[in-house]
C-alpha positions in Angstrom: -14.4 -8.7 -11.4 -12.0 -11.6 -11.9 -11.0 -10.3 -15.4 -10.5 -6.8 -14.0 -8.3 -8.2 -11.2 -6.2 -10.1 -13.7 -5.9 -6.9 -15.7 -4.5 -5.0 -12.7 -2.1 -7.8 -11.9 -0.7 -7.7 -15.4 -0.5 -3.9 -15.3 1.3 -4.1 -11.9 3.9 -6.4 -13.4 4.4 -4.2 -16.5 4.4 -0.8 -14.8 6.1 -1.6 -11.5 8.6 -4.2 -12.7 9.1 -4.7 -16.5 9.1 -1.0 -17.6 11.3 0.3 -14.7 13.9 -2.5 -15.2 13.9 -1.9 -19.0 14.3 1.9 -18.6 17.0 1.4 -16.0 19.1 -0.9 -18.1 18.6 1.0 -21.4 19.2 4.6 -20.1 21.7 4.3 -17.2 24.7 4.4 -19.5 23.8 7.3 -21.7 22.2 9.5 -18.9 23.7 8.2 -15.7 22.4 6.1 -12.8 20.6 8.9 -11.0 18.6 10.2 -13.9 17.9 6.6 -15.1 16.4 5.9 -11.7 14.2 9.0 -11.9 13.1 8.1 -15.4 12.3 4.5 -14.5 9.8 5.7 -11.9 7.7 7.5 -14.5 5.6 4.5 -15.6 4.8 3.6 -12.0 3.8 7.1 -11.2 1.5 7.4 -14.2 0.0 4.0 -13.5 -0.5 4.8 -9.8 -2.4 8.0 -10.7 -4.5 6.0 -13.1 -5.4 3.5 -10.4 -6.3 6.3 -8.1 -8.6 7.9 -10.7 -10.2 4.5 -11.2 -11.6 4.8 -7.6 -13.6 7.9 -8.8 -13.6 9.2 -5.3 -11.2 10.9 -2.8 -11.0 8.7 0.3 -8.5 7.6 2.9 -6.9 5.0 0.5 -6.7 7.5 -2.3 -5.2 10.2 -0.1 -2.6 7.6 1.2 -1.7 6.6 -2.4 -1.3 10.2 -3.6 0.5 11.4 -0.5 3.1 8.6 -0.6 3.4 9.1 -4.3 4.1 12.8 -4.0 6.5 12.5 -1.0 8.3 9.6 -2.6 8.7 11.4 -5.9 9.9 14.6 -4.1 12.5 12.6 -2.1 13.7 11.1 -5.4 14.1 14.4 -7.1 15.8 16.1 -4.1 18.2 13.1 -3.6 20.9 14.5 -5.9 22.6 11.2 -6.4 21.6 7.6 -7.3 22.9 6.2 -4.0 21.1 8.8 -1.9 17.9 8.1 -3.8 18.1 4.5 -2.7 18.7 5.4 0.9 15.8 7.9 0.8 13.5 5.0 -0.2 14.7 2.9 2.7 14.2 5.7 5.3 10.7 6.5 3.8 9.7 2.9 4.1 10.6 2.9 7.8 8.7 6.1 8.3 5.6 4.5 6.6 5.9 1.5 8.9 5.9 3.8 11.9 2.8 5.6 10.6 0.9 2.3 10.4 1.9 1.3 13.9 1.0 4.7 15.4 -2.5 4.4 13.8 -3.0 1.2 15.9 -1.9 3.0 19.1 -4.4 5.8 18.6 -7.2 3.2 17.7 -7.4 4.3 14.1 -5.9 1.4 12.2 -5.3 2.5 8.7 -6.4 -0.9 7.2 -9.9 -0.4 8.8 -10.3 2.9 6.9 -9.1 1.3 3.7 -11.8 -1.3 4.2 -14.4 1.4 4.8 -13.4 3.1 1.6 -13.9 -0.1 -0.4 -17.2 -1.1 1.2 -18.6 2.4 0.7 -17.7 2.2 -3.0 -19.9 -1.0 -3.0 -22.8 0.9 -1.7 -22.6 0.2 2.0 -23.4 2.9 4.6 -20.1 4.2 6.0 -21.1 5.2 9.5 -22.9 1.8 10.0 -20.0 -0.2 8.6 -17.5 1.8 10.7 -19.4 0.9 13.9 -19.6 -2.7 12.8 -15.8 -2.8 12.1 -15.0 -1.4 15.5 -16.6 -4.4 17.3 -13.8 -6.0 19.4 -12.9 -9.1 17.4 -12.9 -7.3 14.1 -10.9 -4.4 15.4 -8.3 -6.8 16.6 -8.1 -8.3 13.1 -7.8 -4.9 11.5 -4.9 -4.2 13.9 -3.1 -7.3 12.7 -3.7 -6.4 9.1 -2.2 -3.0 9.8 0.8 -4.7 11.4 1.2 -6.7 8.2 1.4 -3.4 6.2 4.1 -2.2 8.7 6.0 -5.5 8.5 5.9 -5.3 4.7 7.6 -1.9 4.8 10.2 -2.9 7.4 11.1 -6.1 5.5 11.5 -4.2 2.3 13.5 -1.4 3.8 15.8 -3.7 5.7 16.5 -6.0 2.7 17.0 -2.9 0.5 19.5 -1.5 3.0 21.4 -4.7 3.0 21.4 -4.7 -0.8 22.7 -1.1 -1.0 25.5 -1.9 1.4 26.4 -5.0 -0.6 25.9 -3.8 -4.2 25.6 0.0 -4.1 23.5 1.4 -7.0 23.4 -2.1 -8.5 20.8 -2.8 -5.8 18.3 -0.8 -7.7 17.0 -3.5 -10.1 17.1 -6.1 -7.3 15.0 -3.8 -5.2 12.3 -3.4 -7.9 11.8 -7.2 -8.1 11.9 -7.6 -4.3 9.4 -4.9 -3.8 6.8 -6.5 -6.1 7.3 -10.0 -4.7 6.9 -8.6 -1.1 3.9 -6.6 -2.2 2.1 -9.6 -3.6 3.1 -11.9 -0.8 1.8 -9.6 2.0 -1.2 -8.7 -0.2 -2.4 -12.3 0.0 -2.2 -12.3 3.8 -4.0 -8.9 4.0 -6.7 -10.0 1.7 -7.1 -13.2 3.8 -7.7 -10.9 6.8 -10.4 -8.9 5.0 -12.1 -12.1 3.8 -12.1 -13.5 7.4 -13.8 -10.3 8.7 -16.5 -10.7 6.0 -16.9 -14.3 7.1 -17.4 -13.3 10.7 -20.0 -10.7 9.8 -21.8 -13.2 7.5 -21.8 -16.0 10.2 -22.9 -13.7 13.0 -25.9 -11.6 11.9 -26.5 -10.7 15.5 -23.6 -8.3 15.3 -25.4 -6.4 12.6 -28.6 -6.3 14.7 -26.5 -5.0 17.7 -25.1 -2.1 15.7 -28.6 -1.3 14.4 -29.9 -1.1 17.9 -27.0 1.0 19.1 -27.4 3.5 16.3 -31.2 3.5 16.7 -30.9 4.3 20.4 -28.6 7.3 19.7 -31.2 8.9 17.4 
């Protein structure tokens, strides 16, 4: 598992940072800023689809990845100019942050469903795990994890907006590096939240017994 994680970290770096920056700087002069931006997104799109296929199952996380990929690509293609493409990415990030926050308000924190997808892939019963995750303290942690996702998008969008105002289309390569740094930084916080939830479940087996009794009583 550790080797596999290291592999994905390297692929993240290559497909989301190195390739886009290389394509951007090598092609912007011969084909123009707008088309260079579109072309630079191709490695990331292919890699994202590959990671989605690696899950081998359609789930909430997979639907989220594909939906954001399709909408993001469509916004890029319809932008019409390099500067508008950059602004579209800012607006889209704010919208995604709003989606995360709304999911908390309707008691369906997206991070909880991401966790359900991953635990199900490991062989755990989804209805049972969902009931366990909705216990009060764990639900609160999932809400905060979802807030972290929203904060990530808001920070990225706000800094990108400032970069666009300051540097125009030159903000593109700075945004690529910034996005990956923020993604990794927030990812550590999010993973810490997931590990803490696992720790709570492990240290309090009575919660598992409680869920078993509840589900047994409903049959």
